[in-house]
C-alpha positions in Angstrom: -62.6 198.5 6.0 -60.8 199.7 9.2 -58.8 202.2 7.3 -62.1 203.7 5.8 -63.5 203.3 9.3 -60.1 205.5 10.7 -60.8 208.0 8.2 -64.6 208.4 8.8 -64.0 208.6 12.4 -60.9 211.5 12.2 -62.9 213.5 10.0 -65.5 213.1 12.8 -63.4 214.4 15.1 -62.0 217.4 13.2 -65.5 218.2 12.6 -66.4 218.2 15.8 -63.5 219.9 16.9 -63.8 223.0 14.6 -65.5 225.9 16.0 -68.5 226.7 15.0 -69.1 230.1 14.0 -70.8 233.2 16.8 -73.5 233.9 14.5 -75.0 230.4 14.1 -78.2 229.5 15.5 -80.5 226.7 16.3 -82.4 227.5 13.4 -79.6 228.9 11.2 -77.3 232.1 11.1 -78.5 235.3 13.0 -78.5 238.5 11.6 -75.4 240.6 12.9 -76.4 243.3 15.5 -76.4 247.2 14.3 -74.3 249.2 15.5 -74.9 251.8 17.2 -72.1 253.4 19.3 -70.6 256.8 19.2 -68.3 258.1 16.8 -65.2 260.0 18.2 -63.0 262.6 15.9 -59.8 262.1 15.0 -57.2 262.7 17.5 -54.8 265.8 17.0 -52.2 264.8 15.7 -48.7 264.4 18.4 -46.7 266.9 18.6 -49.8 269.3 18.5 -48.4 271.9 15.3 -47.6 275.7 16.5 -50.2 277.4 15.4 -49.2 280.7 13.2 -49.8 284.0 15.0 -52.7 286.2 14.2 -51.8 288.5 11.3 -54.6 290.9 11.9 -57.1 289.2 9.4 -60.8 288.1 10.6 -60.6 284.7 8.6 -57.8 282.6 10.5 -57.0 279.3 8.5 -55.7 277.8 11.7 -58.6 278.0 13.7 -61.2 276.3 11.5 -63.8 278.0 8.9 -67.6 277.9 9.3 -70.0 279.9 7.6 -71.9 282.4 9.0 -75.0 280.6 8.2 -73.7 277.5 10.0 -72.6 279.0 13.1 -71.6 275.8 15.3 -74.3 273.3 13.9 -73.1 269.6 13.8 -71.6 268.6 10.2 -68.1 267.0 11.0 -67.5 263.5 12.0 -67.7 262.6 15.4 -69.8 266.1 16.3 -72.5 265.5 18.4 -76.4 266.6 17.7 -79.9 265.7 19.2 -82.6 264.1 17.7 -86.4 265.0 18.9 -88.3 261.4 18.6 -91.6 262.9 17.7 -93.1 259.4 16.3 -96.7 259.4 16.1 -98.4 256.9 13.7 -102.0 255.2 13.4 -103.4 252.8 10.5 -106.4 251.1 10.1 -108.0 248.4 8.1 -111.1 246.8 7.2 -112.4 244.6 4.7 -115.6 242.8 4.0 -116.8 240.5 1.1 -120.2 238.4 0.7 -121.2 235.7 -2.2 -124.5 234.5 -2.9 -125.5 232.1 -5.8 -127.8 229.9 -6.8 -129.0 228.0 -9.3 -131.4 224.7 -10.6 -132.4 222.5 -13.6 -135.7 220.6 -14.2 -137.0 218.2 -16.9 -140.9 217.6 -17.3 -141.4 213.9 -18.8 -143.8 213.1 -20.7 -147.1 212.2 -18.5 -148.5 209.7 -21.1 -146.9 206.8 -23.5 -144.3 204.4 -23.4 -141.7 206.9 -22.3 -143.4 208.0 -18.9 -141.0 206.1 -16.6 -140.3 208.2 -14.2 -142.1 211.1 -12.0 -140.9 215.2 -12.9 -139.4 215.5 -9.3 -136.6 212.5 -10.4 -135.2 214.7 -12.8 -135.0 218.1 -11.2 -131.6 219.4 -9.4 -130.9 222.6 -7.8 -127.5 224.0 -6.0 -126.7 227.1 -3.6 -123.5 228.5 -2.5 -123.0 231.7 0.0 -120.4 233.0 1.2 -119.2 236.0 4.0 -116.1 237.3 5.6 -114.7 240.2 7.2 -111.9 241.5 9.0 -110.3 244.3 10.7 -106.6 245.6 11.4 -105.6 248.5 13.6 -102.4 249.5 15.1 -101.1 253.0 16.7 -97.6 253.7 17.9 -96.3 256.5 19.9 -93.0 257.6 21.2 -91.2 261.1 22.3 -88.2 262.0 24.1 -84.4 262.9 22.9 -81.4 261.0 21.9 -77.9 263.0 21.6 -75.8 261.1 18.5 -72.8 261.6 17.0 -72.3 261.8 13.5 -70.5 258.9 11.8 -70.3 259.7 8.3 -70.3 262.8 6.1 -71.5 262.5 2.0 -70.9 265.0 -0.4 -74.5 265.8 -1.4 -75.2 267.7 2.2 -76.3 264.7 4.1 -74.2 262.5 6.9 -75.3 259.5 8.6 -75.9 259.8 12.6 -76.2 257.3 15.0 -76.2 256.9 19.1 -77.9 255.3 22.0 -79.2 256.2 25.1 -78.6 253.9 28.1 -80.7 253.7 31.4 -79.6 251.8 34.1 -82.5 250.9 36.4 -82.9 248.6 39.3 -83.4 245.2 37.5 -82.7 246.0 34.0 -81.4 248.5 31.8 -83.2 250.0 29.0 -81.9 251.5 25.2 -83.0 253.9 22.9 -81.3 253.8 19.7 -81.2 255.8 16.7 -79.7 255.9 13.2 -80.5 257.3 9.9 -79.6 260.3 7.6 -79.5 263.8 8.2 -79.3 266.7 6.4 -77.5 269.7 7.1 -79.8 272.1 6.2 -82.2 270.1 8.8 -80.1 271.0 11.9 -81.1 274.0 13.8 -79.3 276.5 15.5 -79.7 274.1 18.6 -78.3 271.3 17.4 -81.6 269.3 17.3 -83.5 267.6 14.5 -87.1 266.0 14.9 -87.0 262.3 13.9 -89.7 262.6 11.4 -86.6 264.7 9.0 -84.4 261.6 9.8 -84.1 259.1 6.2 -83.8 255.2 6.7 -84.3 255.7 10.6 -83.7 253.3 12.6 -85.3 253.3 16.2 -85.8 251.0 18.4 -86.6 250.8 22.0 -85.4 247.9 24.1 -84.7 246.5 27.7 -82.4 243.7 29.3 -82.6 242.0 32.7 -85.4 240.6 34.9 -88.3 242.9 33.7 -87.4 242.2 30.3 -86.8 238.2 30.2 -90.4 238.1 32.7 -92.0 239.2 29.1 -90.5 236.7 27.0 -91.5 233.0 26.4 -89.5 230.7 27.5 -87.3 229.0 24.9 -89.5 225.8 25.1 -92.6 227.7 24.5 -91.2 229.6 21.9 -90.1 226.0 20.2 -93.5 224.6 20.2 -94.9 228.0 18.5 -92.5 227.3 15.9 -93.1 223.9 14.9 -97.1 223.6 15.7 -98.8 223.6 12.8 -102.0 225.1 14.1 
């Protein structure tokens, strides 16, 4: 009996000493945060290779190659480009329903004879049912501005993954504008700008951190009772 208790206590000590995962929370595992950090191009090898002297040709392999219709558009890992935020959506929904039904039944008993045991009002029945419901929902959002991002990955079908963020530090907190998504080479204009409506699988977030952001959120005890409340 003492050996079993000692073994159990040893397991409890080991379980308490084992470090918990960083993403574990009170209500389960948290989803890892999305990565919006800027991607930098690969550094040049050291020592820098000696550039071959120009041989008089217009096309020089050592200077890189870009087609005439591409110019200086971003198309390689680490190249910066600008996403123009032109998000504007609106949605509205209305639903109404109405239901009415009624029914009745009656039996007329004989007025004379041995079966005259009760009156006609004793054998009549009727019912009525009605329902009326309605609901509506409206939602709209608007986001404008510009965010410069970098190319994170380049795919062979003429698309690339871009990601980046803008951090603005104010007096009592920070503001973050983050964006991530897929962009086509053809949608990048001559000024290296792409409208956000052309970004596929776009993940756009505008969040804050600091005193102002904390003041606009519920406290942890209020959030707990909001979760466990059955009403």
